[in-house]
C-alpha positions in Angstrom: 153.9 153.0 94.1 153.4 149.8 92.1 155.9 150.0 89.2 154.3 150.3 85.7 156.4 147.7 84.0 157.5 144.1 84.7 161.0 143.8 86.2 162.5 142.5 82.8 165.9 143.2 84.2 165.5 141.9 87.7 167.8 138.9 88.1 165.5 137.3 91.0 162.4 137.6 88.8 164.1 136.0 85.8 165.4 133.2 87.9 161.9 132.6 89.4 159.9 132.9 86.2 162.2 131.4 83.5 160.3 128.6 81.8 163.6 127.0 80.7 164.4 126.3 84.4 161.8 124.0 85.1 162.5 121.8 88.2 162.9 118.1 87.0 159.7 116.0 86.5 157.4 119.1 87.0 156.3 119.1 83.2 155.5 115.4 83.4 153.4 115.9 86.8 151.6 118.6 85.2 150.4 116.7 82.4 149.4 113.9 84.6 147.4 116.2 86.9 145.7 117.7 83.8 144.9 114.0 82.6 143.5 113.0 85.8 141.2 116.2 86.1 140.0 115.9 82.3 139.1 112.3 82.9 136.9 113.3 85.9 134.9 115.8 84.2 132.6 115.4 81.2 133.3 117.0 77.9 132.1 120.7 77.4 128.8 121.3 75.9 128.8 121.5 72.2 127.1 124.9 72.4 128.3 127.8 74.8 126.2 128.6 77.9 125.1 132.2 78.1 127.8 134.3 79.6 126.2 134.8 83.2 127.3 138.0 84.9 128.3 136.0 88.1 130.8 138.7 88.8 128.2 141.3 89.6 126.9 139.7 92.5 130.3 139.1 94.2 131.3 142.8 93.4 128.1 144.1 95.0 128.9 142.0 98.2 132.5 143.3 98.3 131.7 147.1 97.8 131.0 148.9 101.0 127.9 151.1 101.2 128.6 154.8 100.2 131.9 153.9 98.4 133.5 155.7 95.4 133.6 153.4 92.6 135.4 153.6 89.3 134.5 150.9 86.7 136.8 150.6 83.8 135.5 149.4 80.4 132.0 149.7 82.1 130.0 149.0 78.8 126.4 150.3 79.3 126.8 150.9 83.1 124.6 148.1 84.2 127.0 147.5 87.2 127.4 151.0 88.3 123.7 151.5 88.2 123.2 148.4 90.4 125.9 149.7 92.9 124.5 153.2 93.0 121.0 151.6 93.7 122.0 148.7 96.2 125.2 150.3 97.7 124.6 154.0 97.4 127.6 154.3 95.7 129.2 157.3 94.0 130.0 155.7 90.6 132.1 156.8 87.7 132.5 154.5 84.4 134.8 154.6 81.7 134.2 153.3 78.2 135.5 153.5 74.9 132.4 152.6 72.7 130.1 155.6 72.0 127.2 153.6 71.8 127.7 152.0 75.3 128.7 155.6 76.7 125.1 156.9 75.5 123.4 153.8 77.0 125.1 154.3 80.2 124.3 158.0 80.5 120.7 157.0 79.7 120.7 154.7 82.7 121.8 157.8 84.9 125.5 156.8 85.1 128.3 159.2 84.9 130.3 157.7 81.9 133.9 159.2 80.6 134.4 158.2 76.9 138.2 157.2 77.0 140.7 154.9 75.8 142.4 153.0 78.8 145.4 152.0 76.8 147.3 155.0 78.1 146.4 154.6 81.6 144.4 156.9 84.0 146.1 160.1 84.0 143.0 162.2 84.4 142.5 160.7 87.9 144.2 161.9 90.9 145.8 159.4 93.5 143.5 157.8 95.8 140.4 159.2 94.0 138.3 156.0 94.5 137.5 153.3 97.2 137.2 150.6 94.5 138.5 150.5 90.8 136.8 147.5 89.0 138.4 145.8 86.1 135.4 143.4 85.1 136.6 141.0 82.1 138.5 143.8 80.9 142.3 143.5 81.8 142.8 141.0 79.0 141.3 143.0 76.5 143.8 146.1 77.0 147.1 146.6 75.1 149.0 147.4 78.3 147.6 145.4 81.2 150.7 145.8 83.4 150.2 149.6 83.4 146.5 149.2 84.1 147.1 147.2 87.2 149.6 149.8 88.4 147.0 152.5 87.6 144.1 150.7 89.3 146.0 150.8 92.6 147.2 154.4 92.3 143.8 155.7 91.8 142.0 153.1 94.0 142.4 151.9 97.6 141.3 148.3 96.4 141.1 146.8 93.0 138.5 144.0 91.9 139.7 142.2 88.8 137.9 139.5 87.1 139.2 137.6 84.1 139.0 134.3 82.2 141.6 131.8 83.2 143.5 130.6 80.5 145.2 127.9 82.6 142.0 126.0 82.8 142.3 122.5 82.1 139.9 122.5 79.2 142.0 125.4 77.5 145.1 123.3 77.9 143.6 120.1 76.7 142.0 121.6 73.6 145.4 123.4 72.7 147.3 120.2 73.3 144.9 118.0 71.3 144.0 120.1 68.5 147.0 122.6 68.2 144.6 125.6 67.8 143.4 128.5 70.2 140.8 127.0 72.3 137.0 127.7 72.0 135.1 126.8 75.2 131.9 127.5 76.6 133.4 130.4 78.8 135.6 131.5 75.8 133.1 131.1 72.9 135.2 133.6 70.4 137.6 132.5 68.0 141.2 133.8 67.8 140.3 136.3 64.9 137.3 137.9 66.6 138.2 137.6 70.3 138.6 140.7 72.4 141.3 138.9 74.6 144.6 140.0 73.3 146.7 139.3 76.4 145.5 136.0 77.6 146.9 135.3 81.2 146.2 132.7 83.9 145.5 132.8 87.6 149.0 132.1 88.6 150.4 134.9 86.2 148.2 137.5 88.3 149.3 135.9 91.5 153.0 136.3 90.5 152.1 139.9 90.0 150.8 140.0 93.5 153.7 138.3 95.0 156.3 140.4 93.0 155.0 143.9 94.1 153.8 142.8 97.5 150.2 143.5 96.7 147.8 141.9 99.5 145.2 139.5 98.2 142.0 140.5 100.1 139.6 137.9 98.7 139.3 135.6 95.9 136.4 133.9 94.1 136.5 131.1 91.4 133.9 130.1 88.9 133.6 126.9 87.1 131.0 124.4 85.7 128.2 127.0 86.8 129.3 127.0 90.3 130.8 129.8 92.4 133.2 129.3 95.5 136.1 130.8 97.5 139.4 130.6 95.6 141.8 127.8 96.2 145.1 129.3 94.7 146.8 125.8 94.8 144.1 124.3 92.6 142.4 126.8 90.5 145.1 127.7 88.1 143.7 124.4 86.5 140.2 124.1 87.9 138.8 127.6 87.5 137.2 128.9 84.2 137.0 132.5 85.6 138.4 134.2 88.5 137.7 137.4 90.5 140.3 138.8 92.9 140.2 141.8 95.3 143.4 143.3 95.8 145.0 146.2 97.8 148.5 147.7 98.2 150.2 146.8 101.5 
């Protein structure tokens, strides 16, 4: 079972993830890398682009026909409806917003109104083939618990999220000293749903720490989708989608 809390007292973890123990010159190299990337890219548009649901196409391709699917933070049930129609999935959604729950039910989707902050205790182990967290993990008060619960109740997890390590986010923070507002993160700090910002590397650290297998990864940036490049995409990817499973 995946532990529900980070290994705060684990000496190995602390040694590997202590920001005060950076190798000599690493900070300078990272700044140089960011400057080179920023110089090779045009400035972001003044107005944000519409927030395309690029993840839906990827998820529909990853989910096998006839799968049992749980969508956490399912909104109005749009994705589950599509999976039921195209992949003959047996779908279940969880959503806290009562208006979105009603909209999902009107679509013909089974939606449970519940708060995800306390986990998924109402679902038994291995109840689903896929558990989906589409742009949801960073909005939860206890994301570590939800990652654990995702792989308790599901055979595989699909997690998509905005990457707060993207070079434009870093440049904006360094240049202006304020929480960034970008084309893919258009909300200001005071009205953002993202209460636990994290980066691709943060989630890869979780994958490594708990021996979770990375099945597939996808990177989205500047309107283009491509396979994940873990060595580059902590700086280059605006949004990420990962498919993971327990070993």
